[in-house]
C-alpha positions in Angstrom: -5.7 62.1 -34.9 -8.6 63.2 -32.6 -9.7 65.6 -35.3 -10.4 62.7 -37.7 -14.1 61.9 -37.6 -14.8 58.2 -38.2 -18.5 57.6 -39.1 -20.1 54.2 -38.7 -20.9 54.2 -42.4 -20.3 56.7 -45.1 -22.4 56.0 -48.2 -21.3 59.1 -50.0 -17.9 57.5 -50.8 -19.6 54.8 -53.0 -22.5 57.0 -54.2 -20.6 60.1 -55.5 -18.7 58.2 -58.2 -21.9 56.6 -59.6 -24.3 59.5 -59.1 -24.1 60.9 -62.6 -24.7 57.5 -64.3 -27.6 56.6 -62.0 -29.3 60.0 -62.5 -29.0 59.6 -66.2 -30.8 56.2 -65.9 -33.5 57.8 -63.7 -34.1 60.5 -66.3 -34.6 57.7 -68.9 -37.2 56.1 -66.6 -39.0 59.5 -66.2 -38.8 60.2 -69.9 -40.4 56.8 -70.7 -42.9 57.1 -67.8 -41.9 53.5 -67.0 -42.6 53.5 -63.3 -43.9 50.0 -62.5 -41.8 46.8 -63.2 -40.7 46.8 -66.8 -37.2 46.5 -68.5 -35.1 48.1 -65.7 -36.5 45.7 -63.1 -36.1 42.7 -65.5 -32.5 43.7 -66.2 -31.7 43.9 -62.5 -33.3 40.6 -61.8 -31.3 38.9 -64.5 -28.0 40.5 -63.3 -28.7 39.7 -59.6 -29.6 36.1 -60.6 -26.1 35.9 -62.3 -24.4 37.5 -59.4 -25.9 35.0 -56.9 -25.5 32.0 -59.2 -29.3 31.4 -59.0 -31.6 30.4 -61.9 -34.3 32.9 -60.9 -34.4 36.3 -59.1 -37.8 37.8 -58.1 -37.6 41.3 -56.9 -40.1 42.8 -54.4 -40.8 45.8 -52.2 -38.4 45.1 -49.4 -36.6 42.3 -47.5 -39.4 41.7 -45.0 -41.8 41.2 -47.9 -39.3 38.8 -49.5 -39.5 36.5 -46.5 -43.2 36.7 -46.3 -43.7 36.0 -50.0 -41.6 32.9 -49.7 -43.6 31.7 -46.7 -46.9 32.5 -48.5 -45.8 30.7 -51.6 -45.1 27.6 -49.4 -48.7 27.9 -48.0 -47.4 28.6 -44.4 -50.4 29.9 -42.4 -52.2 30.3 -39.1 -51.4 27.3 -36.8 -48.0 26.6 -38.4 -44.6 27.1 -36.7 -41.4 28.4 -38.2 -38.0 28.0 -36.4 -36.0 31.2 -36.4 -33.0 32.5 -34.4 -33.5 35.1 -31.8 -30.4 37.2 -32.4 -31.4 39.0 -35.6 -33.4 42.0 -36.7 -37.1 41.5 -36.0 -38.1 41.5 -39.7 -37.3 37.7 -39.9 -39.8 37.0 -37.2 -42.4 39.6 -38.3 -42.6 38.0 -41.8 -43.5 34.7 -40.1 -46.1 36.4 -37.8 -47.7 38.2 -40.8 -48.6 34.9 -42.3 -50.4 33.9 -39.1 -47.8 31.3 -38.2 -45.8 31.4 -35.0 -42.0 32.0 -34.9 -40.3 29.5 -32.6 -37.1 31.2 -31.3 -33.9 29.2 -30.7 -30.5 30.1 -29.5 -27.4 30.8 -31.7 -23.9 29.6 -31.4 -20.7 31.5 -30.5 -20.4 32.4 -34.2 -23.8 34.2 -34.0 -25.3 31.8 -36.6 -28.2 29.4 -36.2 -27.0 26.5 -34.0 -28.1 23.1 -35.6 -27.9 21.4 -32.2 -30.8 23.6 -31.0 -33.1 22.8 -33.9 -34.2 19.2 -33.3 -35.7 19.9 -29.8 -37.7 22.9 -31.2 -39.4 20.8 -34.0 -43.0 19.9 -33.3 -45.9 18.5 -35.4 -46.7 22.1 -36.3 -43.3 23.0 -37.6 -43.2 23.7 -41.3 -39.9 25.5 -42.0 -36.5 26.6 -40.7 -35.2 30.1 -41.5 -31.4 30.5 -41.1 -30.1 34.1 -41.1 -26.7 34.5 -42.8 -25.9 37.1 -40.2 -23.3 39.9 -40.4 -22.2 38.7 -43.8 -21.4 35.0 -43.1 -23.4 32.0 -44.2 -24.7 29.5 -41.7 -24.0 25.8 -41.7 -26.4 25.4 -44.6 -25.7 21.9 -45.8 -26.2 20.6 -42.2 -29.4 22.7 -41.8 -30.7 21.5 -45.1 -30.1 17.8 -44.0 -32.1 18.4 -40.7 -34.9 20.1 -42.7 -35.0 17.2 -45.2 -35.0 14.6 -42.4 -38.1 16.2 -40.8 -39.8 17.1 -44.1 -39.5 20.8 -43.5 -38.7 23.7 -45.8 -35.3 25.3 -45.4 -35.1 29.1 -46.2 -32.2 31.5 -46.0 -32.4 35.1 -44.9 -29.4 36.7 -46.7 -30.3 40.3 -46.1 -26.7 40.9 -44.8 -24.9 38.4 -47.1 -24.8 39.9 -50.6 -21.9 38.0 -52.3 -21.2 35.6 -49.4 -20.3 32.1 -50.4 -19.7 28.7 -48.6 -17.3 26.3 -50.2 -17.6 28.3 -53.3 -21.4 28.3 -53.5 -23.9 31.2 -53.0 -26.9 31.2 -50.7 -29.8 29.2 -52.2 -27.9 26.0 -53.1 -29.4 24.1 -50.2 -32.5 26.1 -49.6 -35.9 26.5 -51.4 -35.1 30.2 -51.5 -32.8 32.9 -50.3 -34.2 36.4 -49.5 -32.4 39.7 -49.7 -33.0 43.3 -48.5 -31.7 46.3 -50.4 -32.1 48.7 -47.5 -29.6 51.6 -48.1 -27.0 50.5 -45.6 -26.7 46.9 -46.9 -23.6 45.7 -48.9 -25.9 46.2 -52.0 -28.2 49.0 -51.0 -30.9 50.9 -52.9 -31.6 54.6 -52.5 -34.8 53.6 -50.7 -36.4 50.2 -50.0 -36.2 47.0 -52.1 -35.9 43.3 -51.8 -35.4 40.1 -53.8 -35.8 36.3 -53.6 -33.5 33.9 -55.4 -34.4 30.3 -56.1 -33.5 27.4 -58.4 -37.1 26.1 -58.6 -39.0 27.3 -61.7 -42.4 26.4 -60.4 -41.7 28.2 -57.2 -40.3 31.3 -59.0 -43.4 31.5 -61.2 -45.6 31.5 -58.2 -43.6 34.3 -56.5 -43.7 36.4 -59.7 -47.5 36.7 -59.7 -47.9 36.5 -55.9 -45.9 39.8 -55.6 -48.1 41.4 -58.3 -51.7 41.1 -57.1 -51.8 37.3 -57.7 -52.0 38.2 -61.4 -50.4 36.6 -64.5 -52.5 38.7 -66.9 -53.7 42.2 -66.1 -57.2 42.2 -64.4 -57.2 38.4 -64.0 -56.2 37.1 -60.5 -55.6 33.4 -59.9 -54.7 33.7 -56.2 -54.8 36.3 -53.4 -51.7 38.2 -54.0 -49.8 41.2 -52.7 -48.6 44.5 -54.0 -44.8 44.3 -53.4 -42.8 45.4 -56.5 -39.3 46.8 -56.8 -39.4 50.3 -58.1 -37.6 50.7 -61.5 -35.7 53.7 -60.1 -34.4 51.5 -57.3 -33.6 48.8 -59.9 -31.5 51.3 -61.9 -29.6 52.2 -58.7 -29.0 48.6 -57.8 -27.9 47.7 -61.3 -25.2 50.3 -61.3 -24.1 49.4 -57.7 -24.0 45.7 -58.6 -21.1 46.4 -61.0 -19.0 47.3 -58.0 -20.2 45.0 -55.3 -17.5 42.4 -55.7 -14.8 45.1 -55.4 -16.6 46.6 -52.3 -16.8 43.2 -50.6 -13.1 42.7 -51.2 -12.5 46.1 -49.6 -14.6 45.1 -46.6 -12.5 42.0 -46.2 -9.3 44.1 -46.2 -10.8 46.3 -43.4 -11.8 43.2 -41.5 -8.3 41.7 -41.8 -6.8 44.9 -40.5 -9.1 44.9 -37.5 -8.6 41.2 -36.8 -4.8 41.5 -37.0 -4.5 44.6 -34.9 -7.2 44.6 -32.3 -6.4 43.7 -28.7 -7.3 40.3 -27.4 -9.2 41.9 -24.6 -12.2 41.9 -27.0 -13.9 38.8 -28.4 -13.4 39.1 -32.1 -15.6 37.6 -34.8 -15.0 34.0 -36.2 -15.0 33.1 -39.8 -16.1 29.4 -40.2 -14.2 27.1 -42.5 -15.1 27.3 -46.1 -16.9 30.7 -45.7 -16.3 33.8 -47.7 -17.5 36.5 -45.3 -18.6 39.8 -46.8 -18.5 41.7 -43.5 -21.8 43.6 -43.6 -20.9 44.2 -40.0 -17.7 43.7 -38.0 -18.9 42.8 -34.5 -16.8 42.5 -31.4 -17.9 41.8 -27.8 -17.0 43.7 -24.7 -18.6 44.0 -21.2 -18.0 47.7 -21.2 -19.9 48.5 -24.4 -22.0 51.4 -23.3 -19.1 53.3 -21.8 -17.0 52.6 -24.9 -19.7 54.0 -27.2 -20.0 57.2 -25.0 -16.2 57.6 -24.9 -16.0 56.9 -28.7 -18.3 59.9 -29.3 -15.9 62.2 -27.5 -13.2 60.9 -29.8 -15.3 61.4 -33.0 -15.8 57.6 -33.5 -19.3 56.3 -34.2 -20.0 52.7 -33.2 -23.2 50.7 -33.6 -25.1 47.9 -31.8 -26.6 44.9 -33.7 -28.8 44.1 -31.8 -29.4 45.4 -28.3 -32.4 43.1 -27.5 -33.0 39.7 -29.0 -36.3 39.3 -30.8 -37.9 36.9 -28.3 -37.4 39.6 -25.6 -39.1 42.3 -27.6 -42.5 43.4 -26.2 -44.1 42.4 -29.5 -43.4 38.7 -28.7 -43.8 38.8 -24.9 -47.0 36.6 -25.2 -44.9 33.7 -26.4 -43.1 33.5 -23.0 -39.9 32.1 -24.5 -37.5 30.5 -22.0 -34.0 32.0 -21.5 -31.8 31.7 -24.6 -28.4 32.0 -23.0 -26.1 33.0 -25.9 -28.4 35.5 -27.6 -29.3 37.2 -24.3 -25.7 37.4 -23.0 -24.3 38.5 -26.3 -27.0 41.2 -26.8 -25.5 43.1 -23.9 -21.9 42.9 -25.2 -22.1 43.2 -29.0 -20.4 46.3 -30.6 -20.3 47.0 -34.3 -17.2 48.8 -35.5 -17.1 51.3 -38.4 -17.1 49.3 -41.6 -17.8 50.5 -45.1 -16.0 50.5 -48.6 -13.3 53.1 -49.1 -12.6 53.5 -45.4 -9.3 55.2 -45.0 -6.2 53.6 -43.3 -6.0 56.4 -40.8 -9.7 55.9 -39.9 -9.1 52.2 -39.3 -5.9 53.0 -37.3 -7.9 55.5 -35.1 -10.5 52.9 -34.3 -7.9 50.3 -33.4 -5.9 52.7 -31.3 -8.9 53.9 -29.4 -10.1 50.4 -28.6 -6.6 49.4 -27.5 -6.3 52.4 -25.2 -9.8 52.3 -23.8 
């Protein structure tokens, strides 16, 4: 058993079977010299729109740009504030900062999701929006969050970079928000072979604005109505994503099977993840908590098991945001010292899962 190597993620297992068909598509793109936007991007946008049950899908350069473009389209700017949770990847906050607005960090709940109880006290006259991160593959309490935003006349935005295919009471991200943003970083549930991002929305006027905001602020070549950005999905990445999208539902089912195995077999000496009522979790990450994380990671290496940490330092404690002087956020700071991400990827073998469970039980 010790000779079995368990990687944190093995993309080869899902890439090898589709490699030939993707390369064939890439050759088509090269033969047509169709390297910017065009039919392959449009096809992916249509397919991703269908997959997310959204009326519109606007692709862009990456997940960070996706959030920034949404904020820019909402005219959020210098002097404004946007509420974000602290226990996420820094991209969510950086997108806010890049508009000139200030991220206002609040604490998360025991489920790692944005805690609605912490929002009201963070709202000020400068607050313009709330961003909820559908973290680790599970959607936040979006109906409740939408109600809070509506009551205070704020925009509600979802960062779904880790939640491709997640649903809540049968509905996809975007039902209760002005927009949901996605990253196609290679390790995501739907990952490109490079960078990529997307925004989904059900608002046509908003979608139209995003379409030309991402493309130099231009509806017609050489005519620019607004100050825009150069953030476009590469057609080669669109071809990769289109092929992988065909298998995403199957891969998410597989992730759920792995998560079920972990949840049913792991020792109760670890704090296991919770799935909230009505949620279909897509398990981008399976995260447990332990006070002996660092020793466990080191020991795991000796047994050929690769673990991960998401995330070792909350965003409000990053040096980049030290000037904000945020007060202690109890959950995010405590959990950041205990979080441990287990190996989780489609086509993981039974003996690999068993080895992870056995190691954790015996540690």
